[in-house]
NULOZA-438433 format. One line per 8 residues: number of its first residue (from 1); their letters; for each residue x negated, y negated, z negated of N, C-alpha, C, O, CB. Coordinates in pm, whole numbers. Glycine has a CB too. Layout:
NUM = a = X/Y/Z/X/Y/Z/X/Y/Z/X/Y/Z/X/Y/Z | ...
END
This chain:
1 = mpsvnmrq = -5127/-5165/1383/-5111/-5027/1329/-5101/-5063/1187/-5182/-5140/1135/-5232/-4919/1364 | -4989/-4999/1113/-4979/-5020/966/-5085/-4956/889/-5143/-4858/935/-4853/-4971/915 | -5117/-5008/766/-5217/-4939/688/-5168/-4940/545/-5086/-5024/508/-5359/-5005/701 | -5215/-4852/469/-5194/-4827/337/-5322/-4812/259/-5416/-4753/311/-5113/-4713/325 | -5332/-4863/134/-5456/-4835/59/-5427/-4721/-25/-5314/-4672/-22/-5505/-4955/-26 | -5528/-4667/-110/-5520/-4557/-198/-5401/-4562/-298/-5335/-4461/-323/-5645/-4549/-270 | -5376/-4684/-355/-5278/-4708/-454/-5131/-4698/-393/-5035/-4655/-458/-5304/-4846/-516 | -5123/-4739/-268/-4990/-4736/-195/-4961/-4605/-155/-4847/-4589/-111/-4985/-4825/-75
9 = lretrrlk = -5042/-4499/-159/-4998/-4373/-121/-4904/-4306/-200/-4842/-4210/-156/-5096/-4297/-110 | -4887/-4359/-335/-4792/-4315/-423/-4650/-4346/-366/-4561/-4263/-383/-4816/-4377/-557 | -4628/-4455/-305/-4502/-4488/-240/-4483/-4409/-103/-4512/-4460/5/-4496/-4642/-216 | -4435/-4287/-115/-4442/-4205/9/-4328/-4241/93/-4338/-4216/213/-4441/-4054/-18 | -4223/-4295/50/-4108/-4333/134/-4144/-4415/250/-4102/-4383/362/-4010/-4406/57 | -4216/-4515/234/-4257/-4610/351/-4355/-4532/446/-4349/-4542/568/-4332/-4751/293 | -4439/-4460/385/-4541/-4372/473/-4454/-4275/549/-4473/-4267/670/-4657/-4285/381 | -4359/-4201/492/-4288/-4107/559/-4206/-4167/675/-4199/-4107/782/-4205/-4038/464
17 = awlragtt = -4147/-4281/654/-4071/-4354/749/-4158/-4395/879/-4113/-4384/993/-4012/-4479/677 | -4276/-4440/853/-4371/-4463/960/-4404/-4335/1049/-4399/-4330/1171/-4499/-4517/899 | -4438/-4236/967/-4474/-4112/1042/-4354/-4048/1118/-4374/-3994/1227/-4532/-4009/943 | -4236/-4053/1065/-4119/-4011/1133/-4097/-4086/1273/-4055/-4033/1376/-4001/-4033/1038 | -4130/-4211/1258/-4112/-4302/1375/-4216/-4278/1475/-4201/-4327/1588/-4116/-4448/1335 | -4327/-4202/1444/-4423/-4167/1543/-4548/-4261/1525/-4636/-4258/1611/-4360/-4178/1688 | -4558/-4337/1426/-4657/-4439/1415/-4791/-4377/1338/-4778/-4305/1239/-4592/-4565/1336 | -4902/-4406/1384/-5028/-4364/1318/-5055/-4469/1209/-5039/-4588/1235/-5151/-4352/1422
25 = velrerdk = -5092/-4430/1100/-5115/-4504/970/-5264/-4495/936/-5326/-4388/940/-5026/-4444/849 | -5318/-4615/901/-5450/-4612/857/-5457/-4605/707/-5374/-4661/637/-5522/-4728/907 | -5554/-4537/660/-5571/-4518/511/-5693/-4602/470/-5802/-4570/517/-5593/-4361/470 | -5684/-4700/392/-5800/-4786/361/-5844/-4781/213/-5767/-4757/120/-5768/-4929/399 | -5957/-4802/202/-6018/-4819/69/-6111/-4935/65/-6214/-4931/132/-6092/-4696/27 | -6082/-5039/-10/-6154/-5167/-6/-6165/-5223/121/-6273/-5268/159/-6283/-5157/-57 | -6060/-5224/194/-6046/-5292/336/-6138/-5208/438/-6177/-5263/541/-6098/-5459/332 | -6167/-5099/413/-6242/-5019/510/-6158/-4897/538/-6103/-4831/450/-6386/-4981/457
33 = viarivpe = -6153/-4870/667/-6065/-4759/718/-6137/-4629/685/-6248/-4611/735/-6036/-4770/878 | -6082/-4537/603/-6142/-4414/576/-6072/-4287/650/-6127/-4178/663/-6141/-4397/426 | -5953/-4316/692/-5886/-4215/751/-5766/-4262/836/-5720/-4374/814/-5846/-4125/649 | -5714/-4188/929/-5604/-4216/1006/-5506/-4085/992/-5542/-3969/1012/-5651/-4249/1157 | -5391/-4122/957/-5287/-4021/937/-5204/-4028/1065/-5135/-4128/1087/-5198/-4047/803 | -5210/-3925/1150/-5150/-3916/1280/-5016/-3822/1256/-5022/-3718/1192/-5262/-3851/1392 | -4909/-3866/1308/-4781/-3782/1302/-4797/-3657/1384/-4875/-3657/1479/-4654/-3862/1356 | -4728/-3550/1351/-4722/-3434/1413/-4619/-3449/1532/-4508/-3498/1511/-4688/-3328/1315
41 = kaeekpak = -4655/-3408/1650/-4567/-3419/1760/-4479/-3302/1765/-4530/-3191/1767/-4640/-3433/1886 | -4351/-3315/1768/-4252/-3187/1773/-4249/-3143/1916/-4241/-3222/2010/-4093/-3221/1722 | -4256/-3012/1928/-4253/-2963/2062/-4098/-2951/2107/-4020/-2880/2042/-4332/-2821/2069 | -4056/-3024/2222/-3928/-3012/2247/-3906/-2906/2370/-3968/-2916/2476/-3874/-3150/2272 | -3822/-2818/2348/-3787/-2716/2434/-3676/-2764/2526/-3585/-2831/2476/-3750/-2595/2358 | -3675/-2736/2650/-3568/-2791/2736/-3441/-2710/2692/-3445/-2596/2645/-3602/-2776/2901 | -3333/-2780/2713/-3206/-2724/2676/-3170/-2621/2776/-3187/-2639/2896/-3098/-2829/2667 | -3118/-2507/2722/-3074/-2394/2821/-2923/-2430/2853/-2836/-2442/2766/-3089/-2231/2750
49 = wpdfeara = -2905/-2444/2969/-2759/-2461/3021/-2699/-2344/3046/-2766/-2254/3097/-2746/-2537/3144 | -2562/-2322/3014/-2495/-2204/3044/-2461/-2197/3192/-2454/-2298/3263/-2375/-2193/2960 | -2441/-2073/3235/-2428/-2056/3382/-2260/-2076/3407/-2178/-1985/3394/-2492/-1893/3435 | -2233/-2208/3443/-2096/-2238/3462/-2031/-2166/3571/-1915/-2125/3565/-2081/-2374/3482 | -2112/-2153/3675/-2064/-2078/3796/-1998/-1942/3764/-1883/-1912/3793/-2182/-2054/3890 | -2091/-1864/3698/-2048/-1724/3651/-1936/-1728/3560/-1854/-1635/3565/-2159/-1651/3581 | -1920/-1831/3471/-1822/-1835/3371/-1683/-1867/3453/-1578/-1812/3419/-1863/-1947/3254 | -1688/-1952/3554/-1572/-1990/3618/-1527/-1864/3712/-1408/-1840/3734/-1598/-2125/3698
57 = ktifgdrv = -1624/-1795/3758/-1593/-1667/3842/-1516/-1570/3756/-1415/-1512/3793/-1728/-1594/3897 | -1576/-1557/3629/-1518/-1463/3535/-1364/-1497/3504/-1276/-1411/3499/-1605/-1466/3401 | -1342/-1633/3483/-1207/-1681/3437/-1117/-1675/3550/-1011/-1613/3540/-1210/-1824/3380 | -1152/-1740/3665/-1060/-1767/3772/-1078/-1671/3889/-995/-1674/3980/-1077/-1909/3819 | -1178/-1588/3894/-1204/-1482/4004/-1222/-1561/4136/-1290/-1663/4139/-1077/-1371/4018 | -1162/-1514/4237/-1181/-1574/4381/-1077/-1690/4403/-1085/-1756/4506/-1159/-1456/4500 | -985/-1714/4316/-889/-1818/4339/-939/-1948/4370/-1044/-1989/4321/-809/-1832/4231 | -867/-2017/4453/-917/-2160/4501/-818/-2259/4420/-697/-2259/4440/-904/-2183/4683
65 = ltvvddli = -877/-2335/4334/-791/-2428/4254/-769/-2553/4338/-857/-2607/4404/-859/-2466/4112 | -645/-2592/4329/-614/-2714/4412/-582/-2816/4306/-465/-2854/4297/-488/-2694/4521 | -679/-2867/4220/-659/-2960/4126/-637/-3090/4181/-553/-3164/4131/-761/-2960/4040 | -707/-3128/4283/-691/-3259/4343/-565/-3279/4399/-511/-3389/4394/-786/-3283/4441 | -510/-3174/4456/-378/-3188/4525/-262/-3200/4411/-167/-3278/4420/-352/-3055/4625 | -282/-3116/4312/-185/-3132/4207/-190/-3269/4137/-87/-3323/4099/-204/-3023/4108 | -310/-3322/4121/-324/-3456/4055/-257/-3562/4136/-188/-3648/4082/-473/-3494/4034 | -278/-3556/4266/-218/-3653/4352/-68/-3646/4358/2/-3747/4360/-271/-3638/4486
73 = rdrgrf = -21/-3522/4360/128/-3491/4354/186/-3550/4224/288/-3619/4226/157/-3332/4360 | 118/-3519/4108/169/-3570/3982/175/-3721/3966/270/-3778/3912/88/-3518/3876 | 71/-3783/4016/63/-3924/4002/162/-3994/4094/201/-4106/4064/-76/-3970/4030 | 203/-3935/4199/312/-3979/4288/442/-3989/4214/528/-4066/4255/328/-3883/4406 | 461/-3917/4110/593/-3919/4036/611/-4051/3960/723/-4093/3931/603/-3799/3935 | 493/-4118/3925/516/-4236/3835/517/-4353/3907/534/-4460/3850/417/-4251/3729
END
């Protein structure tokens, strides 16, 4: 676990990098741990997926698409 002393707290760039990476940092004074700085856990919300089936129904209606047949027919030309 990385540690910093009181004087090194002025260099916040390294401390911020550790905390963004999710690492707990020990704060020391004269080689004694006086505190632990624990990074905040971000709450991740699950991604909301669009309703693809409803979207396709709106665009194409009840038509049956013959994409595979068209692809086979097109590739047969080459």
